[in-house]
mmCIF file as gemmi writes it, N, C-alpha and C atoms, coordinates in Angstrom:
data_model
loop_
_atom_site.group_PDB
_atom_site.id
_atom_site.type_symbol
_atom_site.label_atom_id
_atom_site.label_alt_id
_atom_site.label_comp_id
_atom_site.label_asym_id
_atom_site.label_entity_id
_atom_site.label_seq_id
_atom_site.pdbx_PDB_ins_code
_atom_site.Cartn_x
_atom_site.Cartn_y
_atom_site.Cartn_z
_atom_site.occupancy
_atom_site.B_iso_or_equiv
_atom_site.pdbx_formal_charge
_atom_site.auth_seq_id
_atom_site.auth_asym_id
_atom_site.pdbx_PDB_model_num
ATOM 1 N N . MET Axp A 1 ? 0.838 -1.173 0 1 0 ? 1 A 1
ATOM 2 C CA . MET Axp A 1 ? 0 0 0 1 0 ? 1 A 1
ATOM 3 C C . MET Axp A 1 ? 0.886 1.24 0 1 0 ? 1 A 1
ATOM 4 N N . CYS Axp A 2 ? 0.511 2.237 -0.755 1 0 ? 2 A 1
ATOM 5 C CA . CYS Axp A 2 ? 1.237 3.496 -0.824 1 0 ? 2 A 1
ATOM 6 C C . CYS Axp A 2 ? 0.487 4.564 -0.046 1 0 ? 2 A 1
ATOM 7 N N . VAL Axp A 3 ? 1.229 5.504 0.481 1 0 ? 3 A 1
ATOM 8 C CA . VAL Axp A 3 ? 0.629 6.598 1.229 1 0 ? 3 A 1
ATOM 9 C C . VAL Axp A 3 ? 0.867 7.886 0.46 1 0 ? 3 A 1
ATOM 10 N N . GLY Axp A 4 ? -0.19 8.618 0.217 1 0 ? 4 A 1
ATOM 11 C CA . GLY Axp A 4 ? -0.092 9.903 -0.454 1 0 ? 4 A 1
ATOM 12 C C . GLY Axp A 4 ? -0.551 11.005 0.471 1 0 ? 4 A 1
ATOM 13 N N . VAL Axp A 5 ? 0.05 12.176 0.329 1 0 ? 5 A 1
ATOM 14 C CA . VAL Axp A 5 ? -0.248 13.316 1.18 1 0 ? 5 A 1
ATOM 15 C C . VAL Axp A 5 ? -0.894 14.419 0.34 1 0 ? 5 A 1
ATOM 16 N N . PRO Axp A 6 ? -1.957 15.033 0.852 1 0 ? 6 A 1
ATOM 17 C CA . PRO Axp A 6 ? -2.58 16.138 0.121 1 0 ? 6 A 1
ATOM 18 C C . PRO Axp A 6 ? -1.68 17.378 0.117 1 0 ? 6 A 1
ATOM 19 N N . ALA Axp A 7 ? -1.671 18.082 -0.993 1 0 ? 7 A 1
ATOM 20 C CA . ALA Axp A 7 ? -0.865 19.296 -1.126 1 0 ? 7 A 1
ATOM 21 C C . ALA Axp A 7 ? -1.597 20.287 -2.017 1 0 ? 7 A 1
ATOM 22 N N . LYS Axp A 8 ? -1.403 21.571 -1.734 1 0 ? 8 A 1
ATOM 23 C CA . LYS Axp A 8 ? -2.004 22.628 -2.548 1 0 ? 8 A 1
ATOM 24 C C . LYS Axp A 8 ? -0.967 23.156 -3.529 1 0 ? 8 A 1
ATOM 25 N N . VAL Axp A 9 ? -1.354 23.268 -4.787 1 0 ? 9 A 1
ATOM 26 C CA . VAL Axp A 9 ? -0.454 23.753 -5.833 1 0 ? 9 A 1
ATOM 27 C C . VAL Axp A 9 ? -0.338 25.275 -5.744 1 0 ? 9 A 1
ATOM 28 N N . LEU Axp A 10 ? 0.913 25.746 -5.62 1 0 ? 10 A 1
ATOM 29 C CA . LEU Axp A 10 ? 1.173 27.177 -5.494 1 0 ? 10 A 1
ATOM 30 C C . LEU Axp A 10 ? 1.711 27.804 -6.772 1 0 ? 10 A 1
ATOM 31 N N . HIS Axp A 11 ? 2.487 27.04 -7.528 1 0 ? 11 A 1
ATOM 32 C CA . HIS Axp A 11 ? 3.15 27.56 -8.721 1 0 ? 11 A 1
ATOM 33 C C . HIS Axp A 11 ? 3.422 26.394 -9.674 1 0 ? 11 A 1
ATOM 34 N N . ILE Axp A 12 ? 3.307 26.649 -10.95 1 0 ? 12 A 1
ATOM 35 C CA . ILE Axp A 12 ? 3.571 25.613 -11.951 1 0 ? 12 A 1
ATOM 36 C C . ILE Axp A 12 ? 4.664 26.112 -12.898 1 0 ? 12 A 1
ATOM 37 N N . ASP Axp A 13 ? 5.626 25.21 -13.189 1 0 ? 13 A 1
ATOM 38 C CA . ASP Axp A 13 ? 6.711 25.526 -14.105 1 0 ? 13 A 1
ATOM 39 C C . ASP Axp A 13 ? 6.991 24.288 -14.956 1 0 ? 13 A 1
ATOM 40 N N . GLY Axp A 14 ? 6.397 24.248 -16.125 1 0 ? 14 A 1
ATOM 41 C CA . GLY Axp A 14 ? 6.593 23.103 -17.01 1 0 ? 14 A 1
ATOM 42 C C . GLY Axp A 14 ? 5.978 21.84 -16.436 1 0 ? 14 A 1
ATOM 43 N N . PHE Axp A 15 ? 6.818 20.831 -16.204 1 0 ? 15 A 1
ATOM 44 C CA . PHE Axp A 15 ? 6.334 19.556 -15.678 1 0 ? 15 A 1
ATOM 45 C C . PHE Axp A 15 ? 6.558 19.416 -14.182 1 0 ? 15 A 1
ATOM 46 N N . SER Axp A 16 ? 6.73 20.551 -13.493 1 0 ? 16 A 1
ATOM 47 C CA . SER Axp A 16 ? 6.852 20.506 -12.034 1 0 ? 16 A 1
ATOM 48 C C . SER Axp A 16 ? 6.005 21.618 -11.42 1 0 ? 16 A 1
ATOM 49 N N . ALA Axp A 17 ? 5.732 21.457 -10.143 1 0 ? 17 A 1
ATOM 50 C CA . ALA Axp A 17 ? 4.933 22.44 -9.426 1 0 ? 17 A 1
ATOM 51 C C . ALA Axp A 17 ? 5.468 22.583 -8.011 1 0 ? 17 A 1
ATOM 52 N N . ARG Axp A 18 ? 5.368 23.783 -7.48 1 0 ? 18 A 1
ATOM 53 C CA . ARG Axp A 18 ? 5.659 24.016 -6.066 1 0 ? 18 A 1
ATOM 54 C C . ARG Axp A 18 ? 4.337 23.823 -5.328 1 0 ? 18 A 1
ATOM 55 N N . VAL Axp A 19 ? 4.38 22.985 -4.282 1 0 ? 19 A 1
ATOM 56 C CA . VAL Axp A 19 ? 3.182 22.687 -3.503 1 0 ? 19 A 1
ATOM 57 C C . VAL Axp A 19 ? 3.427 22.972 -2.034 1 0 ? 19 A 1
ATOM 58 N N . ASP Axp A 20 ? 2.33 23.141 -1.302 1 0 ? 20 A 1
ATOM 59 C CA . ASP Axp A 20 ? 2.374 23.315 0.144 1 0 ? 20 A 1
ATOM 60 C C . ASP Axp A 20 ? 1.773 22.079 0.791 1 0 ? 20 A 1
ATOM 61 N N . VAL Axp A 21 ? 2.56 21.454 1.675 1 0 ? 21 A 1
ATOM 62 C CA . VAL Axp A 21 ? 2.099 20.296 2.433 1 0 ? 21 A 1
ATOM 63 C C . VAL Axp A 21 ? 2.205 20.654 3.906 1 0 ? 21 A 1
ATOM 64 N N . MET Axp A 22 ? 1.083 20.975 4.515 1 0 ? 22 A 1
ATOM 65 C CA . MET Axp A 22 ? 1.045 21.286 5.945 1 0 ? 22 A 1
ATOM 66 C C . MET Axp A 22 ? 2.076 22.345 6.335 1 0 ? 22 A 1
ATOM 67 N N . GLY Axp A 23 ? 2.226 23.361 5.504 1 0 ? 23 A 1
ATOM 68 C CA . GLY Axp A 23 ? 3.123 24.464 5.809 1 0 ? 23 A 1
ATOM 69 C C . GLY Axp A 23 ? 4.52 24.34 5.229 1 0 ? 23 A 1
ATOM 70 N N . SER Axp A 24 ? 4.877 23.194 4.701 1 0 ? 24 A 1
ATOM 71 C CA . SER Axp A 24 ? 6.176 23.006 4.058 1 0 ? 24 A 1
ATOM 72 C C . SER Axp A 24 ? 5.996 23.032 2.551 1 0 ? 24 A 1
ATOM 73 N N . GLN Axp A 25 ? 6.893 23.742 1.876 1 0 ? 25 A 1
ATOM 74 C CA . GLN Axp A 25 ? 6.813 23.808 0.422 1 0 ? 25 A 1
ATOM 75 C C . GLN Axp A 25 ? 7.861 22.898 -0.201 1 0 ? 25 A 1
ATOM 76 N N . MET Axp A 26 ? 7.485 22.298 -1.325 1 0 ? 26 A 1
ATOM 77 C CA . MET Axp A 26 ? 8.408 21.433 -2.062 1 0 ? 26 A 1
ATOM 78 C C . MET Axp A 26 ? 8.015 21.426 -3.524 1 0 ? 26 A 1
ATOM 79 N N . ASP Axp A 27 ? 8.947 21.025 -4.366 1 0 ? 27 A 1
ATOM 80 C CA . ASP Axp A 27 ? 8.682 20.876 -5.793 1 0 ? 27 A 1
ATOM 81 C C . ASP Axp A 27 ? 8.371 19.415 -6.083 1 0 ? 27 A 1
ATOM 82 N N . VAL Axp A 28 ? 7.335 19.196 -6.885 1 0 ? 28 A 1
ATOM 83 C CA . VAL Axp A 28 ? 6.929 17.84 -7.254 1 0 ? 28 A 1
ATOM 84 C C . VAL Axp A 28 ? 6.696 17.773 -8.76 1 0 ? 28 A 1
ATOM 85 N N . GLY Axp A 29 ? 6.776 16.584 -9.301 1 0 ? 29 A 1
ATOM 86 C CA . GLY Axp A 29 ? 6.469 16.378 -10.704 1 0 ? 29 A 1
ATOM 87 C C . GLY Axp A 29 ? 4.964 16.375 -10.925 1 0 ? 29 A 1
ATOM 88 N N . ILE Axp A 30 ? 4.537 16.866 -12.073 1 0 ? 30 A 1
ATOM 89 C CA . ILE Axp A 30 ? 3.094 16.886 -12.391 1 0 ? 30 A 1
ATOM 90 C C . ILE Axp A 30 ? 2.795 16.182 -13.716 1 0 ? 30 A 1
ATOM 91 N N . ILE Axp A 31 ? 3.673 15.312 -14.142 1 0 ? 31 A 1
ATOM 92 C CA . ILE Axp A 31 ? 3.482 14.632 -15.427 1 0 ? 31 A 1
ATOM 93 C C . ILE Axp A 31 ? 2.216 13.766 -15.439 1 0 ? 31 A 1
ATOM 94 N N . PHE Axp A 32 ? 1.804 13.253 -14.261 1 0 ? 32 A 1
ATOM 95 C CA . PHE Axp A 32 ? 0.607 12.411 -14.197 1 0 ? 32 A 1
ATOM 96 C C . PHE Axp A 32 ? -0.688 13.221 -14.133 1 0 ? 32 A 1
ATOM 97 N N . VAL Axp A 33 ? -0.57 14.529 -13.902 1 0 ? 33 A 1
ATOM 98 C CA . VAL Axp A 33 ? -1.752 15.4 -13.813 1 0 ? 33 A 1
ATOM 99 C C . VAL Axp A 33 ? -1.515 16.673 -14.638 1 0 ? 33 A 1
ATOM 100 N N . PRO Axp A 34 ? -1.371 16.539 -15.951 1 0 ? 34 A 1
ATOM 101 C CA . PRO Axp A 34 ? -1.034 17.696 -16.78 1 0 ? 34 A 1
ATOM 102 C C . PRO Axp A 34 ? -2.1 18.794 -16.765 1 0 ? 34 A 1
ATOM 103 N N . GLU Axp A 35 ? -3.311 18.464 -16.348 1 0 ? 35 A 1
ATOM 104 C CA . GLU Axp A 35 ? -4.396 19.454 -16.32 1 0 ? 35 A 1
ATOM 105 C C . GLU Axp A 35 ? -4.454 20.256 -15.022 1 0 ? 35 A 1
ATOM 106 N N . VAL Axp A 36 ? -3.53 20.002 -14.089 1 0 ? 36 A 1
ATOM 107 C CA . VAL Axp A 36 ? -3.543 20.672 -12.787 1 0 ? 36 A 1
ATOM 108 C C . VAL Axp A 36 ? -3.378 22.179 -12.945 1 0 ? 36 A 1
ATOM 109 N N . LYS Axp A 37 ? -4.037 22.924 -12.04 1 0 ? 37 A 1
ATOM 110 C CA . LYS Axp A 37 ? -3.983 24.388 -12.059 1 0 ? 37 A 1
ATOM 111 C C . LYS Axp A 37 ? -3.545 24.897 -10.686 1 0 ? 37 A 1
ATOM 112 N N . ILE Axp A 38 ? -3.029 26.109 -10.656 1 0 ? 38 A 1
ATOM 113 C CA . ILE Axp A 38 ? -2.676 26.75 -9.393 1 0 ? 38 A 1
ATOM 114 C C . ILE Axp A 38 ? -3.939 26.812 -8.529 1 0 ? 38 A 1
ATOM 115 N N . GLY Axp A 39 ? -3.794 26.433 -7.27 1 0 ? 39 A 1
ATOM 116 C CA . GLY Axp A 39 ? -4.914 26.413 -6.333 1 0 ? 39 A 1
ATOM 117 C C . GLY Axp A 39 ? -5.55 25.045 -6.179 1 0 ? 39 A 1
ATOM 118 N N . ASP Axp A 40 ? -5.275 24.133 -7.123 1 0 ? 40 A 1
ATOM 119 C CA . ASP Axp A 40 ? -5.787 22.763 -7.012 1 0 ? 40 A 1
ATOM 120 C C . ASP Axp A 40 ? -5.092 22.031 -5.871 1 0 ? 40 A 1
ATOM 121 N N . TYR Axp A 41 ? -5.743 21.012 -5.37 1 0 ? 41 A 1
ATOM 122 C CA . TYR Axp A 41 ? -5.142 20.098 -4.401 1 0 ? 41 A 1
ATOM 123 C C . TYR Axp A 41 ? -4.822 18.789 -5.111 1 0 ? 41 A 1
ATOM 124 N N . VAL Axp A 42 ? -3.664 18.24 -4.768 1 0 ? 42 A 1
ATOM 125 C CA . VAL Axp A 42 ? -3.225 16.984 -5.371 1 0 ? 42 A 1
ATOM 126 C C . VAL Axp A 42 ? -2.774 16.025 -4.273 1 0 ? 42 A 1
ATOM 127 N N . ILE Axp A 43 ? -2.748 14.754 -4.598 1 0 ? 43 A 1
ATOM 128 C CA . ILE Axp A 43 ? -2.144 13.755 -3.728 1 0 ? 43 A 1
ATOM 129 C C . ILE Axp A 43 ? -0.709 13.564 -4.206 1 0 ? 43 A 1
ATOM 130 N N . VAL Axp A 44 ? 0.252 13.711 -3.281 1 0 ? 44 A 1
ATOM 131 C CA . VAL Axp A 44 ? 1.668 13.585 -3.602 1 0 ? 44 A 1
ATOM 132 C C . VAL Axp A 44 ? 2.209 12.295 -3.008 1 0 ? 44 A 1
ATOM 133 N N . HIS Axp A 45 ? 2.905 11.543 -3.839 1 0 ? 45 A 1
ATOM 134 C CA . HIS Axp A 45 ? 3.583 10.325 -3.405 1 0 ? 45 A 1
ATOM 135 C C . HIS Axp A 45 ? 4.907 10.224 -4.151 1 0 ? 45 A 1
ATOM 136 N N . ALA Axp A 46 ? 5.978 10.005 -3.402 1 0 ? 46 A 1
ATOM 137 C CA . ALA Axp A 46 ? 7.313 9.819 -3.981 1 0 ? 46 A 1
ATOM 138 C C . ALA Axp A 46 ? 7.706 10.965 -4.917 1 0 ? 46 A 1
ATOM 139 N N . GLY Axp A 47 ? 7.361 12.186 -4.52 1 0 ? 47 A 1
ATOM 140 C CA . GLY Axp A 47 ? 7.771 13.352 -5.297 1 0 ? 47 A 1
ATOM 141 C C . GLY Axp A 47 ? 6.954 13.638 -6.54 1 0 ? 47 A 1
ATOM 142 N N . GLN Axp A 48 ? 5.83 12.933 -6.689 1 0 ? 48 A 1
ATOM 143 C CA . GLN Axp A 48 ? 4.973 13.123 -7.861 1 0 ? 48 A 1
ATOM 144 C C . GLN Axp A 48 ? 3.539 13.412 -7.431 1 0 ? 48 A 1
ATOM 145 N N . ALA Axp A 49 ? 2.904 14.347 -8.103 1 0 ? 49 A 1
ATOM 146 C CA . ALA Axp A 49 ? 1.468 14.556 -7.916 1 0 ? 49 A 1
ATOM 147 C C . ALA Axp A 49 ? 0.762 13.442 -8.684 1 0 ? 49 A 1
ATOM 148 N N . MET Axp A 50 ? 0.02 12.615 -7.965 1 0 ? 50 A 1
ATOM 149 C CA . MET Axp A 50 ? -0.576 11.426 -8.574 1 0 ? 50 A 1
ATOM 150 C C . MET Axp A 50 ? -2.006 11.653 -9.065 1 0 ? 50 A 1
ATOM 151 N N . SER Axp A 51 ? -2.749 12.525 -8.373 1 0 ? 51 A 1
ATOM 152 C CA . SER Axp A 51 ? -4.13 12.794 -8.778 1 0 ? 51 A 1
ATOM 153 C C . SER Axp A 51 ? -4.576 14.122 -8.195 1 0 ? 51 A 1
ATOM 154 N N . ILE Axp A 52 ? -5.579 14.701 -8.824 1 0 ? 52 A 1
ATOM 155 C CA . ILE Axp A 52 ? -6.188 15.936 -8.338 1 0 ? 52 A 1
ATOM 156 C C . ILE Axp A 52 ? -7.365 15.541 -7.454 1 0 ? 52 A 1
ATOM 157 N N . ILE Axp A 53 ? -7.47 16.194 -6.297 1 0 ? 53 A 1
ATOM 158 C CA . ILE Axp A 53 ? -8.57 15.899 -5.377 1 0 ? 53 A 1
ATOM 159 C C . ILE Axp A 53 ? -9.328 17.181 -5.069 1 0 ? 53 A 1
ATOM 160 N N . ASP Axp A 54 ? -10.562 17.035 -4.563 1 0 ? 54 A 1
ATOM 161 C CA . ASP Axp A 54 ? -11.327 18.239 -4.255 1 0 ? 54 A 1
ATOM 162 C C . ASP Axp A 54 ? -10.876 18.831 -2.916 1 0 ? 54 A 1
ATOM 163 N N . GLU Axp A 55 ? -11.129 20.111 -2.754 1 0 ? 55 A 1
ATOM 164 C CA . GLU Axp A 55 ? -10.653 20.859 -1.598 1 0 ? 55 A 1
ATOM 165 C C . GLU Axp A 55 ? -11.19 20.302 -0.282 1 0 ? 55 A 1
ATOM 166 N N . GLN Axp A 56 ? -12.45 19.936 -0.238 1 0 ? 56 A 1
ATOM 167 C CA . GLN Axp A 56 ? -13.041 19.407 0.998 1 0 ? 56 A 1
ATOM 168 C C . GLN Axp A 56 ? -12.331 18.132 1.444 1 0 ? 56 A 1
ATOM 169 N N . TYR Axp A 57 ? -12.114 17.204 0.521 1 0 ? 57 A 1
ATOM 170 C CA . TYR Axp A 57 ? -11.403 15.967 0.85 1 0 ? 57 A 1
ATOM 171 C C . TYR Axp A 57 ? -9.984 16.277 1.323 1 0 ? 57 A 1
ATOM 172 N N . ALA Axp A 58 ? -9.32 17.212 0.652 1 0 ? 58 A 1
ATOM 173 C CA . ALA Axp A 58 ? -7.954 17.578 1.025 1 0 ? 58 A 1
ATOM 174 C C . ALA Axp A 58 ? -7.908 18.103 2.45 1 0 ? 58 A 1
ATOM 175 N N . LYS Axp A 59 ? -8.829 18.982 2.802 1 0 ? 59 A 1
ATOM 176 C CA . LYS Axp A 59 ? -8.837 19.565 4.143 1 0 ? 59 A 1
ATOM 177 C C . LYS Axp A 59 ? -9.146 18.521 5.207 1 0 ? 59 A 1
ATOM 178 N N . GLU Axp A 60 ? -10.076 17.621 4.926 1 0 ? 60 A 1
ATOM 179 C CA . GLU Axp A 60 ? -10.392 16.555 5.88 1 0 ? 60 A 1
ATOM 180 C C . GLU Axp A 60 ? -9.189 15.635 6.066 1 0 ? 60 A 1
ATOM 181 N N . SER Axp A 61 ? -8.532 15.302 4.982 1 0 ? 61 A 1
ATOM 182 C CA . SER Axp A 61 ? -7.364 14.441 5.044 1 0 ? 61 A 1
ATOM 183 C C . SER Axp A 61 ? -6.218 15.12 5.796 1 0 ? 61 A 1
ATOM 184 N N . LEU Axp A 62 ? -6.009 16.407 5.545 1 0 ? 62 A 1
ATOM 185 C CA . LEU Axp A 62 ? -4.948 17.14 6.24 1 0 ? 62 A 1
ATOM 186 C C . LEU Axp A 62 ? -5.203 17.198 7.741 1 0 ? 62 A 1
ATOM 187 N N . GLU Axp A 63 ? -6.465 17.293 8.146 1 0 ? 63 A 1
ATOM 188 C CA . GLU Axp A 63 ? -6.797 17.258 9.577 1 0 ? 63 A 1
ATOM 189 C C . GLU Axp A 63 ? -6.352 15.938 10.197 1 0 ? 63 A 1
ATOM 190 N N . GLU Axp A 64 ? -6.595 14.837 9.492 1 0 ? 64 A 1
ATOM 191 C CA . GLU Axp A 64 ? -6.185 13.523 9.999 1 0 ? 64 A 1
ATOM 192 C C . GLU Axp A 64 ? -4.664 13.391 10.039 1 0 ? 64 A 1
ATOM 193 N N . TRP Axp A 65 ? -3.98 13.896 9.008 1 0 ? 65 A 1
ATOM 194 C CA . TRP Axp A 65 ? -2.521 13.882 9.008 1 0 ? 65 A 1
ATOM 195 C C . TRP Axp A 65 ? -1.99 14.688 10.184 1 0 ? 65 A 1
ATOM 196 N N . ARG Axp A 66 ? -2.593 15.842 10.446 1 0 ? 66 A 1
ATOM 197 C CA . ARG Axp A 66 ? -2.154 16.689 11.559 1 0 ? 66 A 1
ATOM 198 C C . ARG Axp A 66 ? -2.301 15.943 12.886 1 0 ? 66 A 1
ATOM 199 N N . LYS Axp A 67 ? -3.397 15.206 13.049 1 0 ? 67 A 1
ATOM 200 C CA . LYS Axp A 67 ? -3.594 14.423 14.273 1 0 ? 67 A 1
ATOM 201 C C . LYS Axp A 67 ? -2.484 13.383 14.44 1 0 ? 67 A 1
ATOM 202 N N . LEU Axp A 68 ? -2.106 12.729 13.348 1 0 ? 68 A 1
ATOM 203 C CA . LEU Axp A 68 ? -1.019 11.739 13.413 1 0 ? 68 A 1
ATOM 204 C C . LEU Axp A 68 ? 0.314 12.385 13.799 1 0 ? 68 A 1
ATOM 205 N N . VAL Axp A 69 ? 0.594 13.521 13.189 1 0 ? 69 A 1
ATOM 206 C CA . VAL Axp A 69 ? 1.841 14.224 13.482 1 0 ? 69 A 1
ATOM 207 C C . VAL Axp A 69 ? 1.866 14.67 14.941 1 0 ? 69 A 1
ATOM 208 N N . ASP Axp A 70 ? 0.754 15.23 15.41 1 0 ? 70 A 1
ATOM 209 C CA . ASP Axp A 70 ? 0.678 15.686 16.791 1 0 ? 70 A 1
ATOM 210 C C . ASP Axp A 70 ? 0.798 14.531 17.778 1 0 ? 70 A 1
ATOM 211 N N . ALA Axp A 71 ? 0.157 13.42 17.481 1 0 ? 71 A 1
ATOM 212 C CA . ALA Axp A 71 ? 0.214 12.258 18.369 1 0 ? 71 A 1
ATOM 213 C C . ALA Axp A 71 ? 1.64 11.723 18.455 1 0 ? 71 A 1
ATOM 214 N N . ARG Axp A 72 ? 2.321 11.716 17.342 1 0 ? 72 A 1
ATOM 215 C CA . ARG Axp A 72 ? 3.709 11.221 17.346 1 0 ? 72 A 1
ATOM 216 C C . ARG Axp A 72 ? 4.603 12.157 18.145 1 0 ? 72 A 1
ATOM 217 N N . ARG Axp A 73 ? 4.382 13.46 17.984 1 0 ? 73 A 1
ATOM 218 C CA . ARG Axp A 73 ? 5.183 14.446 18.7 1 0 ? 73 A 1
ATOM 219 C C . ARG Axp A 73 ? 4.91 14.387 20.212 1 0 ? 73 A 1
ATOM 220 N N . ASP Axp A 74 ? 3.642 14.226 20.571 1 0 ? 74 A 1
ATOM 221 C CA . ASP Axp A 74 ? 3.244 14.247 21.974 1 0 ? 74 A 1
ATOM 222 C C . ASP Axp A 74 ? 3.374 12.895 22.667 1 0 ? 74 A 1
ATOM 223 N N . GLY Axp A 75 ? 3.444 11.831 21.882 1 0 ? 75 A 1
ATOM 224 C CA . GLY Axp A 75 ? 3.417 10.507 22.47 1 0 ? 75 A 1
ATOM 225 C C . GLY Axp A 75 ? 4.743 9.934 22.632 1 0 ? 75 A 1
């Protein structure tokens, strides 16, 4: 099973995009989602945007990721 993290697209440059993942920015490949636009949310795995997801799902998923991060930090 693979784990993907939701990210918001901030900037696009050719076949890569700068995304925000829980406050951290990184560059990812967008070859699998050529139709992606600035402001879209994507699932990122292994440095690649794998699919475009809707904003509501992204926010719900990010809440769950935040809980995991907080639990690990506090536990």
